[in-house]
N, C-alpha and C positions, 0 to 999 in steps of 0.2 A: 193503559197502554204505554206510557213513557216508563214505568216502572219497568215493563218486561224489556224493553231495550237496552238498559242500564246493563244487564249483565252481558247481554250481547257485545255490547260498546267496551266493557272492560276486557272481555275475551280478545275482540279484535285489537286494540290497543295492545294487550300484552302479546299476542301473536306478532304481531309487525315490530315490536320494539325487539323480540328476542330473534327475528329476522335478521333484523338493523344489526343488532349485536355481534350474532354469527358470523355475518360478511364480513365485521369490522375486526374479528378476531383471524379472519381468515386472511384480511389483506394484510393485517401485522405481521403475520407468520411470513407472507410472502415477500414483505419489505424488509423483514430481517433477514431472512434468505439472501436477498439481494445485496444488503450492507456487507454479510458475511462475502458472497463473492467479490463484492468490489474491494475489498480489504486482502482477498488472497491474492487478486490480480495486482494492488499495488505492492505487496509485499514480494512478488515475484519482480516486479519492476526495479522495485528498491535492492534487490538482491543482486540481480543482473548488473546494475548500474554499480554496486559496490564492487563487484568481480571485476569490471571494465577498470575501473579507478584504480583499484590494487595494480591491476598490469600496467597501467598507465604509470604508477608511481614505481612500481618494479624497472620498468624501462628508464625513466628518469633518473633514479637511482645507480643504473647500470651505466648510463650518459654521465653523471658527476663522476663516477670511478674513473671511467677512462679519462676524463676530462684532467681529474687530480694526477692521473699515472702518467699522462702526456707532460704535465707541469712538471712532475718530478724527473722524466726523464729528461725535459727540456733543461732542466738544473744539471744534473750528471752530465750531459754533452758540451753545456756551456762550461761547466768548472774543467773537464776533462779539455777542452780546446783551449782555456786559459793559460794550463800549465805547461 
């Protein structure tokens, strides 16, 4: 009787493990897809932040140039008035 149950037990074990492995592979594929989505979202946010920083830097450079020109103009006016 026991000898008859052994092949069935082996078959049950094999099919159970196979189903679990299939589910695990499916979960792996889904998780890898989620990682890709997170990476794409992160890249989008970083790109947007980079553009905003470049715009802000351009604005600051413009202000610095205006300040430098104002200082030069002040020097010219002061020199002219001193003459």
